[in-house]
C-alpha positions as CSV (number, residue, x, y, z in Angstrom):
1,M,49.1,62.9,-38.2
2,C,48.2,58.7,-37.6
3,S,49.1,57.9,-41.2
4,A,52.4,60.5,-41.4
5,G,54.3,59.5,-44.7
6,R,51.4,58.6,-46.5
7,A,48.3,61.2,-48.0
8,P,45.5,61.7,-45.9
9,P,42.9,59.2,-47.1
10,G,39.9,61.5,-48.6
11,P,36.2,60.6,-48.4
12,A,35.4,57.4,-49.3
13,P,34.2,56.4,-53.2
14,A,30.8,56.4,-53.8
15,G,30.9,52.8,-54.7
16,D,32.1,52.0,-51.1
17,L,29.1,53.7,-49.3
18,P,25.6,52.3,-48.6
19,P,22.6,53.9,-50.8
20,E,20.9,56.0,-48.3
21,W,24.6,57.7,-47.9
22,E,23.5,60.6,-50.7
23,T,19.7,59.8,-50.5
24,D,18.1,60.0,-47.2
25,D,19.4,63.0,-45.3
26,E,17.5,62.5,-42.4
27,R,18.5,58.8,-42.0
28,M,22.5,59.9,-42.5
29,A,21.4,62.7,-40.3
30,F,20.5,60.7,-37.5
31,L,23.7,58.0,-38.0
32,F,25.9,61.1,-38.2
33,S,24.6,62.8,-34.6
34,A,26.4,61.4,-31.2
35,F,25.5,58.4,-29.7
36,K,23.5,59.0,-26.1
37,Q,25.5,58.6,-22.9
38,S,23.6,55.5,-22.3
39,R,22.3,53.0,-24.3
40,D,19.2,51.9,-22.0
41,V,17.8,55.6,-23.0
42,N,17.0,54.1,-26.5
43,S,18.9,50.9,-27.0
44,T,17.2,50.2,-30.5
45,E,18.6,53.0,-31.9
46,W,21.3,52.8,-30.3
47,D,22.5,49.3,-31.5
48,S,21.0,50.4,-35.2
49,K,23.4,53.3,-35.4
50,M,26.2,51.2,-33.7
51,A,25.6,48.0,-36.6
52,F,25.9,50.8,-39.0
53,W,29.1,52.3,-38.4
54,A,30.7,49.3,-37.2
55,G,30.2,47.6,-40.3
56,L,31.4,50.3,-42.4
57,V,34.5,50.6,-39.9
58,L,35.7,47.3,-40.2
59,A,34.5,47.1,-44.4
60,R,36.7,49.9,-45.1
61,G,39.7,48.5,-43.6
62,R,39.2,45.2,-45.2
63,R,38.9,47.2,-48.3
64,R,41.7,49.4,-48.5
65,G,43.9,46.4,-47.2
66,A,45.3,48.3,-44.1
67,V,45.4,47.1,-41.3
68,R,46.5,50.2,-39.1
69,T,44.1,53.3,-38.9
70,C,42.7,55.7,-35.9
71,L,40.0,58.0,-35.7
72,R,41.2,61.1,-37.1
73,E,41.8,58.9,-40.6
74,L,38.5,57.3,-40.2
75,Q,36.4,60.9,-39.9
76,L,38.0,62.2,-43.2
77,G,37.0,58.9,-44.9
78,F,33.6,59.3,-43.8
79,E,33.3,62.6,-44.5
80,R,29.8,64.0,-46.1
81,R,28.8,67.4,-47.4
82,G,31.9,69.2,-44.8
83,S,30.6,67.0,-41.8
84,V,32.2,63.8,-39.8
85,P,30.7,61.3,-38.0
86,L,30.2,62.4,-34.2
87,G,30.2,59.6,-33.0
88,L,33.0,57.4,-34.5
89,G,35.1,57.4,-31.1
90,T,32.0,55.3,-28.9
91,V,32.2,53.1,-32.3
92,L,36.3,52.3,-31.6
93,R,35.6,51.9,-28.4
94,E,32.8,49.1,-28.7
95,L,34.9,47.2,-31.5
96,L,38.0,47.7,-29.0
97,R,35.5,45.8,-26.4
98,R,34.7,43.1,-28.8
99,G,38.0,42.4,-29.5
100,K,37.7,43.4,-33.4
101,M,40.1,46.2,-33.5
102,Q,43.1,46.8,-30.9
103,R,45.4,49.1,-29.9
104,E,48.5,48.9,-31.6
105,S,50.9,49.5,-28.6
106,D,48.7,47.1,-26.4
107,F,49.1,44.7,-29.6
108,M,53.1,44.8,-29.1
109,A,53.9,44.9,-25.4
110,S,51.5,41.6,-25.6
111,V,54.1,39.8,-27.7
112,D,57.8,39.8,-26.5
113,S,59.7,42.6,-24.7
114,S,62.0,41.0,-27.2
115,W,60.7,43.0,-30.2
116,I,62.6,46.6,-28.9
117,S,66.2,44.6,-29.7
118,W,65.0,44.7,-33.3
119,G,62.0,46.6,-34.0
120,V,63.1,49.9,-32.2
121,G,65.4,51.3,-35.4
122,V,61.6,51.1,-36.9
123,F,59.0,52.1,-34.6
124,I,61.2,55.3,-33.0
125,L,61.1,57.0,-36.4
126,K,59.8,60.4,-36.6
127,P,56.8,61.3,-36.2
128,L,56.2,57.4,-34.7
129,K,58.4,58.2,-31.5
130,W,55.3,58.3,-29.0
131,T,54.6,54.7,-30.1
132,L,57.6,53.3,-27.8
133,S,56.8,55.8,-25.2
134,S,53.0,54.9,-24.9
135,V,54.2,51.0,-24.2
136,L,56.7,52.1,-22.2
137,G,53.5,54.6,-20.1
138,D,55.6,58.1,-20.5
139,S,52.9,60.2,-22.5
140,K,49.6,59.9,-23.2
141,V,48.1,59.9,-27.1
142,P,45.0,61.8,-27.9
143,E,42.2,59.5,-29.1
144,E,42.6,60.9,-32.7
145,E,45.8,59.8,-33.2
146,E,46.0,56.5,-31.3
147,I,47.0,53.7,-34.0
148,L,44.2,50.7,-33.7
149,I,45.1,47.7,-35.9
150,F,42.5,45.2,-37.7
151,V,42.6,42.1,-35.1
152,E,41.6,39.9,-37.7
153,L,43.1,41.8,-41.2
154,L,46.4,41.5,-39.2
155,Q,45.8,38.1,-38.9
156,E,45.1,37.2,-42.5
157,K,47.9,39.1,-43.5
158,A,50.4,37.0,-41.3
159,E,49.2,34.0,-42.8
160,E,49.8,35.5,-45.9
161,V,53.4,36.3,-45.4
162,Y,53.8,33.1,-43.9
163,R,52.3,30.9,-46.9
164,L,54.1,33.2,-49.8
165,Y,57.9,32.0,-47.7
166,Q,57.0,28.4,-47.9
167,N,56.1,28.7,-51.2
168,S,59.0,30.7,-52.1
169,A,63.1,29.5,-53.0
170,L,63.5,31.1,-49.7
171,S,61.9,28.4,-47.8
172,S,64.9,25.9,-48.7
173,H,66.5,26.9,-45.6
174,P,64.2,28.2,-42.0
175,V,66.6,31.1,-41.6
176,V,66.2,34.1,-44.3
177,A,67.6,37.3,-44.3
178,L,64.8,40.5,-42.9
179,S,65.9,42.2,-46.0
180,E,65.1,39.6,-48.4
181,L,61.6,38.6,-46.4
182,R,60.5,42.2,-47.0
183,S,61.2,42.4,-50.7
184,L,59.7,39.4,-51.2
185,C,56.5,40.6,-49.3
186,A,56.7,43.8,-50.8
187,D,52.8,43.7,-52.0
188,V,51.4,42.3,-49.1
189,C,52.8,45.0,-47.1
190,P,52.5,48.4,-48.4
191,D,54.8,49.9,-46.3
192,E,57.9,48.6,-43.7
193,R,55.6,49.5,-40.5
194,T,53.0,46.9,-41.9
195,F,55.6,44.6,-42.4
196,Y,57.4,44.5,-39.3
197,L,53.4,44.5,-37.6
198,L,53.1,41.0,-39.4
199,L,56.3,39.8,-38.2
200,L,55.2,41.0,-34.7
201,Q,51.6,38.9,-35.4
202,L,53.5,35.7,-36.5
203,Q,56.4,35.9,-33.5
204,K,53.0,36.3,-31.0
205,E,51.9,32.8,-32.8
206,K,55.5,31.2,-32.0
207,R,56.1,30.6,-36.3
208,V,58.9,32.9,-36.5
209,T,61.8,34.7,-33.6
210,I,64.3,37.1,-35.0
211,L,67.7,37.5,-34.2
212,E,70.0,40.5,-34.7
213,Q,73.4,39.2,-36.2
214,N,76.0,41.5,-36.8
215,G,74.1,44.1,-37.7
216,E,71.9,42.4,-39.7
217,K,68.3,41.2,-38.9
218,I,67.7,37.2,-39.9
219,V,64.2,35.7,-39.5
220,K,63.5,32.1,-38.3
221,F,60.3,30.1,-40.0
222,A,58.5,27.0,-38.3
223,R,59.0,24.2,-40.4
224,G,55.2,23.0,-41.5
225,L,52.1,24.7,-41.4
226,H,51.4,24.1,-37.9
227,A,54.8,23.5,-36.7
228,K,56.1,26.1,-33.7
229,V,59.5,27.5,-34.2
230,S,62.4,26.5,-32.0
231,P,64.6,28.9,-30.7
232,M,67.8,30.3,-33.3
233,N,70.7,28.1,-32.6
234,D,74.4,28.4,-33.4
235,V,73.8,25.9,-36.9
236,D,71.1,27.7,-37.8
237,I,73.3,31.0,-37.9
238,G,76.3,29.0,-39.2
239,V,73.9,27.7,-42.6
240,Y,72.7,31.3,-42.7
241,Q,76.3,32.7,-42.9
242,L,77.5,29.6,-45.3
243,M,74.4,30.9,-47.6
244,Q,75.4,34.4,-47.6
245,S,78.7,33.1,-48.7
246,E,77.8,31.3,-51.2
247,Q,75.5,34.5,-52.3
248,L,78.3,36.7,-52.4
249,L,81.0,34.4,-54.2
250,S,78.4,33.6,-56.8
251,Q,77.7,37.8,-56.8
252,K,81.6,37.4,-57.2
253,V,82.5,34.6,-60.5
254,E,79.5,37.0,-62.5
255,S,81.4,40.1,-62.4
256,L,84.6,38.6,-62.6
257,S,83.3,36.8,-65.7
258,Q,81.9,40.5,-67.6
259,E,85.6,41.3,-66.8
260,A,87.1,38.7,-68.7
261,E,85.0,39.0,-71.2
262,K,85.2,42.7,-71.3
263,C,89.2,42.2,-71.3
264,K,88.5,40.0,-74.0
265,E,86.8,42.7,-76.4
266,D,89.2,45.4,-75.3
267,A,92.1,42.7,-76.9
268,R,90.4,42.4,-80.1
269,S,89.7,46.3,-80.3
270,A,93.5,47.0,-79.7
271,C,94.8,43.8,-81.6
272,R,92.6,45.8,-84.5
273,A,94.2,49.1,-84.1
274,G,97.5,47.6,-84.6
275,K,98.1,47.8,-80.8
276,K,100.2,44.8,-80.3
277,Q,101.2,45.3,-76.6
278,L,98.3,46.8,-75.6
279,A,96.1,43.9,-76.7
280,L,98.8,41.6,-74.8
281,R,98.4,43.3,-71.5
282,Y,94.5,43.3,-72.2
283,L,94.8,38.9,-72.7
284,K,97.2,38.7,-69.7
285,S,94.4,40.6,-67.4
286,K,92.0,38.0,-69.0
287,R,94.3,34.9,-67.9
288,R,94.8,36.4,-64.1
289,T,90.9,37.0,-64.3
290,E,90.0,33.3,-65.4
291,R,92.4,31.9,-63.2
292,R,90.5,34.2,-60.1
293,I,87.3,32.6,-61.6
294,E,88.5,28.7,-61.2
295,E,89.6,29.3,-57.8
296,L,86.0,31.3,-56.5
297,H,84.8,28.2,-58.6
298,S,87.0,26.1,-56.2
299,K,85.6,27.5,-53.0
300,L,81.8,27.8,-54.0
301,D,81.8,24.4,-54.7
302,A,83.0,23.7,-51.1
303,V,80.8,25.6,-49.3
304,Q,78.1,24.3,-51.7
305,G,79.8,20.9,-50.8
306,I,78.8,21.8,-46.7
307,L,75.6,23.0,-47.3
308,D,74.0,19.4,-48.8
309,R,76.3,17.9,-46.4
310,I,74.1,19.9,-43.9
311,Y,71.1,19.2,-45.2
312,A,72.0,15.4,-45.5
313,S,72.8,15.4,-41.8
314,Q,69.1,17.3,-40.8
315,T,67.4,14.8,-43.2
316,D,69.3,12.1,-41.7
317,Q,68.1,13.4,-37.8
318,M,64.8,13.6,-39.1
319,V,65.0,9.7,-40.6
320,F,67.0,8.7,-37.1
321,N,63.6,10.3,-35.4
322,A,61.1,9.0,-37.3
323,Y,62.8,5.8,-36.8
324,Q,63.9,6.0,-33.0
325,A,59.6,7.2,-32.3
326,G,58.9,3.8,-34.6
327,V,60.6,1.7,-32.5
328,G,59.5,3.3,-29.4
329,A,56.0,2.4,-30.4
330,L,56.6,-1.0,-31.7
331,K,58.1,-1.8,-27.9
332,L,55.0,-0.3,-26.8
333,S,52.6,-2.1,-28.3
334,M,54.4,-5.3,-28.2
335,K,55.2,-5.2,-24.7
336,D,53.0,-7.8,-23.4
337,I,53.7,-10.4,-26.5
338,T,56.3,-12.8,-25.3
339,V,57.0,-16.1,-28.0
340,E,56.2,-18.7,-25.4
341,K,52.1,-16.7,-25.5
342,A,52.7,-16.3,-29.0
343,E,52.7,-20.6,-29.4
344,N,50.4,-21.3,-27.1
345,L,48.3,-18.5,-28.5
346,V,48.9,-21.2,-31.8
347,D,48.0,-24.5,-30.2
348,Q,44.8,-23.0,-29.0
349,I,43.8,-22.0,-32.9
350,Q,44.9,-25.4,-34.1
351,E,43.1,-27.1,-30.8
352,L,39.6,-25.3,-31.7
353,C,39.9,-26.3,-35.4
354,D,40.2,-29.4,-34.6
355,T,36.9,-29.5,-32.6
356,Q,35.1,-27.1,-35.5
357,D,36.5,-30.0,-38.0
358,E,34.9,-32.9,-35.7
359,V,32.1,-30.6,-35.1
360,A,31.2,-29.8,-38.9
361,Q,31.9,-34.2,-39.6
362,T,29.3,-35.0,-36.9
363,L,26.5,-33.1,-38.0
364,A,27.0,-34.2,-41.7
365,G,26.6,-37.9,-40.7
366,V,22.9,-37.0,-38.8
367,G,19.7,-38.0,-40.5
368,I,16.4,-36.0,-40.6
369,N,15.6,-37.5,-37.2
370,G,18.9,-37.7,-35.7
371,L,19.8,-41.2,-36.5
372,E,22.2,-42.3,-37.8
373,M,22.1,-44.8,-40.8
374,D,24.4,-46.8,-43.2
375,T,25.4,-46.0,-46.4
376,E,24.9,-49.4,-48.1
377,E,21.3,-49.6,-46.7
378,L,20.4,-46.1,-48.1
379,E,21.7,-47.3,-51.4
380,E,19.6,-50.7,-51.5
381,E,16.5,-48.9,-50.6
382,L,17.4,-46.8,-53.3
383,D,17.6,-49.6,-55.4
384,S,14.4,-51.4,-54.5
385,L,13.1,-47.7,-55.1
386,L,13.6,-47.6,-58.9
387,Q,12.1,-51.2,-59.2
388,D,9.2,-50.6,-57.9
389,S,8.4,-48.1,-60.2
390,T,9.6,-49.7,-63.2
391,K,6.0,-51.7,-61.9
392,E,3.4,-49.5,-62.3
393,P,0.7,-49.8,-64.9
394,V,1.2,-47.7,-67.9
395,D,-1.9,-45.4,-68.5
396,L,-4.0,-46.9,-71.4
397,P,-7.5,-47.0,-72.4
398,P,-9.7,-49.3,-71.1
399,V,-9.9,-52.8,-72.4
400,P,-13.1,-54.0,-74.4
401,Q,-15.3,-56.1,-73.2
402,K,-14.9,-58.9,-76.5
403,P,-11.4,-60.0,-77.9
404,P,-10.6,-57.9,-80.6
405,N,-9.7,-60.5,-82.9
406,P,-11.9,-63.6,-82.4
407,T,-12.1,-66.7,-84.4
408,I,-13.6,-66.6,-87.4
409,S,-14.9,-70.0,-88.8
410,D,-14.2,-70.3,-93.4
411,A,-18.3,-70.3,-93.4
412,E,-18.5,-67.2,-91.9
413,L,-15.8,-65.6,-94.0
414,E,-17.5,-67.0,-97.2
415,A,-20.7,-64.8,-95.6
416,E,-19.1,-62.3,-95.3
417,L,-17.9,-62.5,-98.7
418,E,-21.6,-63.0,-100.1
419,K,-22.8,-60.0,-98.5
420,L,-19.1,-57.9,-100.0
421,S,-20.5,-59.4,-103.0
422,L,-23.7,-58.6,-103.1
423,S,-23.0,-54.8,-101.9
424,D,-20.3,-54.6,-104.9
425,G,-22.7,-55.2,-107.6
426,D,-25.3,-52.5,-106.2
427,L,-22.2,-50.1,-106.5
428,A,-21.3,-51.3,-109.4
429,Q,-24.8,-50.6,-111.1
430,K,-24.8,-47.2,-109.7
431,T,-21.2,-46.4,-111.2
432,P,-19.6,-48.8,-113.6
433,S,-16.7,-47.6,-114.1
434,A,-15.3,-48.7,-110.7
435,S,-17.2,-52.4,-110.8
436,C,-14.2,-54.8,-111.1
437,E,-11.8,-52.8,-108.9
438,P,-13.4,-54.3,-105.6
439,K,-13.7,-57.5,-107.1
440,T,-10.0,-57.9,-108.0
441,A,-9.0,-56.6,-105.2
442,L,-10.9,-59.4,-102.9
443,G,-9.1,-61.8,-105.5
444,L,-6.0,-60.7,-104.2
445,N,-6.5,-60.5,-100.9
446,L,-7.9,-64.0,-100.7
């Protein structure tokens, strides 16, 4: 069975199936029937049936999150009222042709032959031992049992594993134990076989490389999302061993600390029970344990100091490479620049600036007609204009024909006065109360 070690999947939940699954028996009878041998017989029906099952198969894999499947598993998953789809084999072959699925054996063979060196312990376990023989061409796997991989889903999950590592504390160094990585990816990888397939995908993308060291498999990751992993070297292995030593020493210190605390409690209990000699032995054991802890702390500090120096040297190397690249780029950008050329350029710029100033001054002294005019002459013309403006006539009413105040003789004045007296007499008869006022006024005016 292609999913050995796990319970065979039952029929798909009703919510994961199309509406016609339970309501349209005629339609489902057509879909469950086998494909015609040739698409040319009825291309419309052939394409309709293929689109239905191809979409359903891919959706099932994504919904379950399983990167592996096989024909028999799908037949059981799509069983309906005791019947299985007869055309699923044709559907899987079409998906293989389109590149949506891939045979597991072909996938592993396409990565690198070195997968056998670190993955053989996983891939030849019963009942999966046929996989290795299939890759090597020694046997023929039945179509129903042949493992197929959802290509896009495998790539997505491999990317998820890579990002999970990058965001974890393990990413402080590119080399990590395979067992630690497996624990980190437990939620992404439902089983160990899927975990190894994801690592193979990352190895195919040249984002990880795997090495077995002293019976333990270690994984080296590429630094950066788009970087390619470099081959594992002695420095990587040395740093990994130092990290393992640091972890073991820390665990030992923790264990000894608990042991020292226990000795202290035992000594207190023995003292309360009146067993003084026993309490002294516990205290001596506690002192020995504490001295051992101090020694381990000293060694742990030394290991951590070495690691810090290694990390610092790696950072220094990065800075050095950055400086080196910068120097190279600077040299390339200034290869055609010399001091003499720079001085010549400055002289040319100054000459152009002087020319521009001269042109500006010339343009500032040109009149409307392009003739040069003396500033003093312009000021004299302005003064004359101002003087002329003061001589302009004022807008007055027209001059009367006779002078406004002609010379009057005394006789004329007396005659005029007589007329006024007569007029005042007439007024006095009409208005007796005011008859004296004009006379008084006339008398004063005279």
